[in-house]
C-alpha positions as CSV (number, residue, x, y, z in Angstrom):
1,X,98.6,83.1,113.3
2,X,99.2,86.6,113.6
3,X,98.0,87.7,110.2
4,X,94.5,86.9,111.2
5,X,95.0,88.4,114.7
6,X,96.0,91.4,112.8
7,X,93.3,91.8,110.3
8,X,90.5,91.2,113.4
9,X,92.2,93.8,115.5
10,X,92.0,96.1,112.5
11,X,88.7,95.2,111.8
12,X,87.7,95.7,115.5
13,X,89.4,99.2,115.4
14,X,87.5,100.2,112.7
15,X,84.2,99.3,113.9
16,X,85.2,101.0,117.3
17,X,85.8,104.4,115.6
18,X,82.2,104.4,114.1
19,X,80.7,104.6,118.1
20,X,83.8,107.4,118.6
21,X,83.1,108.9,115.9
22,X,79.1,109.3,116.7
23,X,80.5,110.8,120.1
24,X,82.6,113.4,118.7
25,X,79.7,114.7,116.1
26,X,77.5,114.8,119.4
27,X,80.5,116.8,121.4
28,X,80.4,119.1,118.4
29,X,77.0,120.2,118.8
30,X,77.4,120.8,122.5
31,X,80.3,122.4,123.2
32,X,80.3,126.2,122.6
33,X,84.1,127.0,121.3
34,X,84.2,124.0,119.4
35,X,80.7,124.8,117.9
36,X,81.5,128.0,117.1
37,X,84.8,126.8,115.1
38,X,82.8,123.9,113.1
39,X,80.4,126.1,111.8
40,X,83.0,128.2,110.1
41,X,84.6,125.2,108.8
42,X,81.0,123.7,107.7
43,X,80.2,127.1,105.7
44,X,83.7,126.9,103.9
45,X,83.0,123.1,102.9
46,X,79.3,124.2,101.9
47,X,80.9,126.9,99.8
48,X,83.6,124.5,98.1
49,X,81.5,121.8,97.3
50,X,78.3,124.2,95.8
51,X,81.1,125.5,93.9
52,X,82.3,122.5,92.7
53,X,78.7,121.2,91.5
54,X,77.8,124.2,89.8
55,X,80.9,123.7,87.5
56,X,80.3,120.0,87.2
57,X,76.6,120.5,86.0
58,X,77.5,123.6,84.1
59,X,76.0,126.2,86.0
60,X,77.0,129.8,87.2
61,X,79.5,129.8,90.1
62,X,79.5,133.6,90.5
63,X,76.2,133.4,91.8
64,X,75.9,133.9,95.7
65,X,75.7,130.9,98.0
66,X,73.4,130.9,100.6
67,X,75.3,130.2,103.9
68,X,73.6,127.1,106.0
69,X,71.6,127.9,108.8
70,X,73.2,127.2,112.0
71,X,72.1,123.8,113.0
72,X,72.1,122.3,109.5
73,X,76.1,123.6,109.4
74,X,76.6,121.9,113.1
75,X,75.3,118.5,111.9
76,X,77.2,119.0,108.1
77,X,80.5,119.5,110.4
78,X,80.0,116.7,112.8
79,X,79.2,114.2,110.0
80,X,82.2,115.2,108.2
81,X,84.1,115.1,111.8
82,X,82.7,111.7,112.0
83,X,83.7,110.6,108.3
84,X,87.3,112.0,108.8
85,X,87.7,110.3,112.2
86,X,86.6,106.8,110.7
87,X,88.9,107.4,107.2
88,X,91.8,108.5,109.3
89,X,91.8,105.5,111.4
90,X,91.5,103.3,108.4
91,X,94.2,104.9,106.7
92,X,96.3,104.6,109.6
93,X,95.3,100.6,109.7
94,X,96.5,100.4,105.9
95,X,100.0,102.1,106.5
96,X,100.1,100.0,109.4
97,X,99.4,96.9,107.4
98,X,101.7,98.0,104.6
99,X,105.0,98.8,106.9
100,X,104.4,95.5,108.5
101,X,104.1,93.9,105.0
102,X,107.2,95.6,103.6
103,X,109.0,94.9,107.0
104,X,108.2,91.2,106.7
105,X,109.4,91.1,103.1
106,X,112.5,92.8,104.1
107,X,112.8,89.9,106.4
108,X,112.1,87.2,103.7
109,X,114.7,89.3,101.5
110,X,117.4,89.1,104.2
111,X,116.9,85.5,104.4
112,X,117.4,84.8,100.9
113,X,120.6,86.4,100.7
114,X,121.9,84.6,103.4
115,X,120.6,81.6,101.6
116,X,122.7,82.7,98.2
117,X,125.7,83.6,100.4
118,X,126.0,79.9,101.8
119,X,125.2,78.6,98.8
120,X,127.9,80.8,97.1
121,X,130.4,79.7,99.5
122,X,130.1,76.3,99.3
123,X,130.4,76.4,95.4
124,X,133.5,77.8,95.8
125,X,134.8,75.5,98.6
126,X,133.4,72.7,95.9
127,X,135.6,74.7,93.0
128,X,138.7,74.4,95.2
129,X,138.4,71.0,96.3
130,X,137.8,70.0,92.4
131,X,141.0,72.1,91.7
132,X,142.8,70.4,94.2
133,X,141.6,67.1,93.0
134,X,142.6,68.1,89.5
135,X,145.9,68.6,91.1
136,X,146.4,65.9,92.1
137,X,145.3,63.8,89.0
138,X,147.9,65.8,86.8
139,X,150.4,64.9,89.7
140,X,149.3,61.3,89.4
141,X,149.7,61.0,85.7
142,X,153.0,62.7,85.6
143,X,154.0,60.0,88.2
144,X,152.4,57.1,85.9
145,X,153.8,58.6,82.8
146,X,157.5,58.5,84.6
147,X,157.5,55.0,85.8
148,X,155.2,52.9,82.5
149,X,152.3,51.0,83.1
150,X,153.3,49.2,86.2
151,X,153.7,52.8,88.0
152,X,150.0,52.9,87.5
153,X,149.1,49.7,89.4
154,X,151.3,50.9,92.3
155,X,149.7,53.5,93.4
156,X,150.2,52.6,97.0
157,X,153.9,52.9,97.0
158,X,153.5,56.3,94.6
159,X,151.4,57.7,97.3
160,X,154.1,56.4,100.4
161,X,156.6,58.0,98.3
162,X,154.8,61.8,97.6
163,X,154.2,61.3,101.2
164,X,157.6,60.9,102.3
165,X,158.8,63.7,99.9
166,X,156.3,66.0,101.5
167,X,157.6,65.8,104.9
168,X,161.3,65.9,103.7
169,X,160.4,69.3,102.1
């Protein structure tokens, strides 16, 4: 029950992050201080991606790169901010899911360890009980050897004698 609700919540969070990203892009274009800072960011991103593309296609990288005009820079930066926001929300949701899964596995592992410990104790108790029974069998065999065949059939008297002898000690 929890897992489907959690997955639904994650999907809803991703879906809600897209309009928030759009709103961030709009505000980036309007707010003057933010606009000035993202233009520099967009120009740096433009230079980096252009250099990477030139290297990939084997073009000269020492050629000067023309900067983007202000509107294209704002648009590019706004798109990048929106994508980064959606990506970061998805990344956080993924991290949350992995941690939740790890906690669940840790609980299961702890339950397995406790079950194994219970089985180990039970095995030890059974081994002690078996040892005790073997010891009693050996005692009975010794009594039977001492009294002969008639002693084997008179086990009730042997047991009462053993009980009396242990009480007197």
